[in-house]
N, C-alpha and C positions, 0 to 999 in steps of 0.2 A: 321378343327376340328379333322381329323384323327392325324394330327401332335400332337396337344394337348393332345389326349388321350394316344398316344404312348409315349409321353415325361412323363406324369403321371405314366404310367405303368413302364417306366425305372426308375423314382423317387422311386418306391416301390421296384423295384428289387435292387437298390443301397443300400436302407434301410436295407433290408433283408441280403444282402451281408455284410454290416456292422455288423449286429447282429451275423451273422454266424462267422465272424472274431473275435468278442470279446468273443464269447462262445468258440471258437476253441484255442484262445491264451491267455486269460486273466483268470488265475486261480480264481480270486476273483468272477468272474460272476458266477462260479459254486456255490459259497457260496451265492451269491445274488439269483440264481435259487432256491436253496434249502430252504432258508429262505422265499422266495416268495411262494413257494408251502405249506410250513407249515402254513403260514399266510393265505392263502387261505382256506385251510382245517380248520383251527381253526375258521375262519370267519363263515363258513358253520355249524361247529358243535356248535358254540355258537349262531347261528342264529341272527348275528348282524343286526341292521337296515340299511336302504338303505343310510342314510347320513354317518353312520359310514363306509359303503362300499366304499362311495366316498372319505372319508378321507384316508383310506387304500390304495385305487387304486392311488390316488394323491401321497401319501408317496411313494410307491413302484415306481411309475413312476419317481419320483425325484430321487431316488437312482439309477435306472438304466440310467437315463439321465446323472447324474454326473458320473458314471462310463465310460459311452460312451464318454463324454467330456474329461475325464482324460485319456482314451485311445488315443483319437485324439491328445490332447496335447503332450503326451509322444511320439507318432509316429513322430509328426511334430518336436519336439526338437531334436529327433534322426536323422532325415533327415537333418536338418539345422546345428546341432552341434554334429557329431558323436563322437568327442572327449569330455573328461569331461571338464566341464567349471561350474563355480560357478553360473552363471545366469541360465544355463540349469538345474541345480539341483534345484534352488529356484522355477522355473516354474513347475517343475515335483512335487515337495513338496507341492506348493500351490494348484495344481490341485488335488493330493492326499487328502488334507486337505478338499477340496470341497467334495469329497465322503465321508469322515468321517463325515463331519457336516450334509450332507444328511442322512447318516445312523443313526446318533445319533437322528435328528429330527423324523425320522421314527420309531425309538424305542420308543421315547416319545409318539407319536401318538398311537403306538400299545399298550403301557401301558394304555394309557387313554381310548381306545377303548375297549381293551379286559379285562382289569383288573376287572372291575366291573361285567361284566357277568360271567367271569371265577370264580371269588370268590363266586358269588351266585350259580353257577352250582355245584361247588364242596362243597359248604355249604349244599345244598340239598340232595347230595349224601351220607351225613354222617348220 
């Protein structure tokens, strides 16, 4: 049982090391972090309902996960193919496209979730 607990603790340690790595080395993660913070503040300001929070959290998680996977793909490609290669470029481009698609989907969710309460909020303030 002790081995099981220690291995689970190590799993979390490795995951936090991965988050630390992407925050330290990937400029786009700072953009994701800033946008995530703005979205959370906006959610509280607009007092969105629980189901909307669920959609926002899943969307943010999807973007962060895509960024993590993109970084993993890029790192593996750099390891196995340090020289320029057309297939390495395709792999990196496709992984980056995954981040873009996740981000666009998150923007769509954000517009659907925040749009109506934001419009209502600014309409009442006039």
